[in-house]
C-alpha positions as CSV (number, residue, x, y, z in Angstrom):
1,M,0.0,0.0,0.0
2,P,1.4,3.4,-0.9
3,I,0.2,5.1,2.2
4,R,2.5,4.6,5.3
5,I,1.7,5.6,8.8
6,T,4.8,7.1,10.4
7,L,3.3,7.9,13.9
8,D,5.8,5.6,15.6
9,D,8.7,7.7,14.3
10,V,7.1,10.9,15.6
11,L,6.4,9.3,19.0
12,S,10.0,8.2,19.2
13,R,11.3,11.7,18.4
14,K,9.0,13.2,21.0
15,G,9.9,10.6,23.6
16,M,6.3,9.8,24.1
17,K,4.6,6.4,24.6
18,A,1.5,5.5,22.6
19,K,-0.4,5.0,25.8
20,Q,0.3,8.6,26.9
21,L,-0.8,9.9,23.5
22,A,-4.0,7.9,23.5
23,E,-4.9,9.3,26.9
24,L,-4.0,12.8,25.9
25,I,-6.2,12.9,22.8
26,G,-9.0,10.8,24.2
27,V,-8.9,7.7,22.0
28,S,-8.6,4.1,23.1
29,Q,-5.2,2.4,22.9
30,T,-6.7,-0.1,20.6
31,H,-7.9,2.6,18.2
32,L,-4.5,4.2,18.2
33,S,-2.7,0.8,17.7
34,L,-4.9,0.1,14.7
35,F,-3.9,3.5,13.2
36,R,-0.2,3.0,14.0
37,S,-0.3,-0.4,12.2
38,G,-2.1,1.0,9.2
39,K,-5.0,-1.3,9.7
40,V,-7.7,1.4,9.4
41,R,-9.5,2.4,6.3
42,G,-9.5,6.1,7.3
43,V,-9.0,8.6,10.0
44,R,-11.3,11.4,11.1
45,F,-9.9,14.9,10.6
46,S,-10.8,15.6,14.2
47,T,-8.5,12.7,15.3
48,L,-5.8,13.8,13.0
49,S,-6.0,17.4,14.3
50,K,-5.7,16.1,17.9
51,L,-2.7,14.0,17.0
52,C,-1.0,17.0,15.3
53,A,-1.8,19.3,18.3
54,A,-0.5,16.8,20.9
55,L,2.6,16.0,18.9
56,E,3.2,19.5,17.6
57,C,3.5,18.3,14.0
58,E,1.9,18.4,10.6
59,P,-0.3,15.7,9.1
60,G,2.5,14.9,6.6
61,D,4.7,14.0,9.6
62,L,2.2,11.2,10.4
63,I,1.2,9.9,7.0
64,Q,3.5,9.5,4.0
65,Y,2.7,8.5,0.4
66,D,5.0,6.3,-1.6
67,P,4.2,6.9,-5.3
68,D,2.7,4.0,-7.1
69,P,1.8,4.2,-10.9
70,A,-1.1,1.8,-10.2
71,D,-2.8,4.6,-8.3
72,L,-3.7,6.3,-11.5
73,M,-4.9,3.2,-13.4
74,M,-8.5,2.8,-14.2
75,P,-10.2,-0.3,-12.7
76,D,-10.5,-2.0,-16.2
77,E,-6.7,-1.5,-16.7
78,E,-5.6,-3.5,-13.7
């Protein structure tokens, strides 16, 4: 998948544990763990905003895109 979650890198740089972050932004540790592993289909902007505020970062620090030519293919071209 061309979208990578880089939250663990940001947590490490900030010296923060995932449990602390979950409590700070008001989400369950399970929910945060699913996001960290990339096993979610989406993320609410409100959650993303809370993550950025708590970690003093930008959304691009948490989510990265690895270009994939297949992203521009039409379904019948695959």
